[in-house]
N, C-alpha and C positions, 0 to 999 in steps of 0.2 A: 504494500500500500504506500503511495506517495505521501510525503510529509506535507502538511498544510501549515499556513501561517498561524501564529499565536499572537494575540493582542491582549495586553494587560493595561487597562486604563488606570494609570496611577493617580491622576488628578485631572478630571475633565468636567467642564461646566455642565454637561448633559446629565451628570449624576444628580444635580440639584434643580434642573430646569426641564420640565416636561416637554416644553415646546421644541427642544433640541432632540427629541426622540420620536422615531416613526417606525412603522412596519412597511416593508417593501417586498416585492417579488421580482425576480429577474429570470431571464431565459437561460442564464448560465449558472454553474456552480459558483458559490461565493465563499471565500475564506474570511475569517475575522481579519480586519486590517485592510481589506480591499476597499476601494473608493468607487462611488457610483453617482450618477446624475439621476434625479427624479424627473421623469418625463410626464408626470400627471398621475391621476388616480387610475387604478386598475379597472378595466371594463368587465372583468370576470365576475360572474354571479357569486355573491357571498364575500366579495373583497372590496366593498364600498369604501372602507377606511384604509385600504392598502395602496401604496404607491408603486408605480412601475419603475424598476431600476434598470438603467442601461450604462454601458461603459462610457467614460468621459472621453472626449476628443475635442479638437478645435471646432468641429461642426456642431456639437451639442453642448459645449461648455467645459472648461477646465477650472472654473470658479464655482462657488456655491455647492461644493461636493459634500456628500455624506459618506460616512465610514461604517462598514459592516462590523457589528459587534453583537454576537449572541452570547450572552453571559452564561447560558445554560449549556455548557459544552458537553453534551451527551453524545458519545460516539455510537453511531449505528453500525453494528457488526454484521447484521443481515436483516432481513425483514421481520424477524421475530424478537431479537434481543437488543436492548439499549443499555449503555453504560458498562458493558463488559470490558471494554478496552480502556485502560487507565491513561493512555498516552494522548494528551490533548492535541498533539500534532496530527492525529488521524481524524480530527473533527473538521467538517466543512458543512456549509449550508447547501442542500441539494437544489438544483434548478427547479423553478416553478413552485417552490415551497416558500411560505412567508418567513422573512428574516427580520431581525431587529437591526436598526441602523441609528446612528446619531450624527448630529451636525457638529463638526470640529469648530472650536473657537480659539482665538489667539490666546496663547498661554497654556493651553491644554498640554498635559504631559502624559505620554504613552510609552509603552515598552512593546517592541515588535521583534519577532524572530526573523532570521534571514529568509525563511520560506514565504514570508509575507511581502517581500520586496523584490523588485526587479533590478538586475545589475549586481555588482558586488562591492563590498566595503573594502577600502584601502586606507589604512591608518594614516592620518595627516593629510589625505587627499580628498576623500569623499566626506563631506561635512553636512550634507542635506539630503533629504528625500523630497521629491517633487512630483506633482501630477504632470504628465507630459502627453502630448499628442502621440499616439502610437504606443504609449505605455500600457494601454488597456486598463484593467481594474487595479493594477498594482502601482504603488508609488515607486519612483525610480531614483536610485542613488545618483548624486551629482556633487560637484565641488562648490556649488553656491546655490543661493535661492534663485529660482527661475521666475522672474517677472512677478505678476500679480496672480499667481495660481496657488492652490493648496500646497503649502511647503512646511516642512518640519526641519529644525536644526538639531543635529546630534548633540546630546548632552553628555552621555557616558556609554561605555560598552560594559554590559553586565552579563549575567547568566541567569537562567531559570532552571530550576530542578524539575525533572520529569519522573513521574512514577512509571515504571516499566512493567509492573506486575510480577517482576522477578524479585529476588532478594536484594539486588543492588538497585541503585538509582543512577540516573544520568543527568547531565546538565548540558544545555546548549546555549550558544551565544545569543544574546538579545541586546537590542539597542534602545537606549532611552532617548526620546525626542521631545522637543517643545515646539508647538505650533507657532510659526512666525509669519505665515502668509495664508490668506484665504482667497 
């Protein structure tokens, strides 16, 4: 199973402001930490309060983005069992299923694993992650803030511990970012 991005919201305005939280549905699988544009409310019966999520681009917007975050990281191992797999990297939101999203705000602090990002980190060189045209739903590593688009500045390289279900535990690199551009 491929690893998926892990997002830990360390200090985000959406924890205290309901207006920054929504439900959305997309035609693609979504990892926590992916960014989307809301193209309006869903036209599907039973989804009158759900928004349609699409990938950002210069054609439909690189500003005003929303970030996927489903706090209930229950890993589906197959159609019958939930929560059997303790590794949160195996969690993702299945296409066409409702997902929780939030509106990033300046000053938000988040922690993301490498699998949530596009490109690669290079110490002392890559200092930001930005929404880019062609970057799809992942934020892309860069050496500076890119114009007036959603952008986060690297604050620290950290690690998160992972339960593996075995006797040992593992840890993976995670990057702490502060939102500096919307």
